[in-house]
N, C-alpha and C positions, 0 to 999 in steps of 0.2 A: 528582464522578465517578459516572457511571452504569454500574454493573456489568452492567445489562441489555444495553446496547450492546456492552460488551466481551465478554460471554458470547456474544452473537449473532455477533460478528466472529470469535471464536476457535473457534466450533463447526463450522466448515466447513473441510475439508481444502484446498480450492482457495485460500481466503483465507490459510490458514497457509502454503501454498506461495508465494503472492505475497509475503508478509512475508519469507520466507526468501530469495527471489530478490532482493528490494529491499535486503537487507542487504549484498549485494555485486553491484551491478548490472552492473559491467564484466565480471564472470565469466559472468553469465547472459543478457546481452542484447548485440546488435550495436551498433555506433556509430549514433547518430541524426543525421539531417540538421539538425534544430532541437533545441536544448537539450542540455546536458551530462548524461550519465547520473547522475553523482553530485551535481552542484550543483543541477540543475533537476529531476531525477527521470526516470522512464521513461515514455515515451508509452503511453497506454492501448492504442494499436494493437499495439505490440510485446508488451504483456502479454497481450492477447487472443490473439494469434497463438501465443505460447508455451503458453498454457493450452489452446489448441485450441477456443476458444469464440468467439461473436460479440462484436463490440465492445460492444453494449448489455449483454450478460451480464457482461463484464469490468468495465464501468463500474459496474454494480450492486454487484459484489463490492467494488470500490474505494470506492464511496460508503459502504458499511457499515463498511469499515475506517477511513475518514475520520471518520465519525460517532462511532466509538469512540475517536478521537484517536490512532490508530496510524500513519496516513499523512497527508501534506499534499498537496493538489492545487495545481497551478500552471498557469495558462493561458499558452500561447505560441502566438500566432496562433490558428488554429482548433482546436488540440489541447490536451488536458489531460495533464499529466505528474504522476506521483505518486512521492513519496519517503517513506521511513520518517521519522517524527518521533522521533528517538532520545531527546531530552529528555523528551518525553511518555511514551514507552515506559518509561523509567527511573522516572519519577514514578508511572506506573500500577503498575509492578511493586512499588514501595515501598508503595503504597496497598493492593494485594492482600495483600502480606505482613503489613501491619498489621491488616488485616481478619481474617486467619486467626489 
């Protein structure tokens, strides 16, 4: 576990907001043409729109979250979808508690 990646991921309010939205994607995002919001994750285009940022900016936030192990990307056609990795989040939370 690299706490540096985790610290960077959690040090940004927008990334924290993304994690919160992805916790309950059906509440925070409209239905998608491709991919199920819960099973496949949320398309980066919808996340960018909700954040009010460009797609490349949203992608960078999501890559940082993925590097920290908090979300998982999934390619469907030309789009990337992201969902929380609940097992990894639980494991990371245990590691952080143990380290403290």
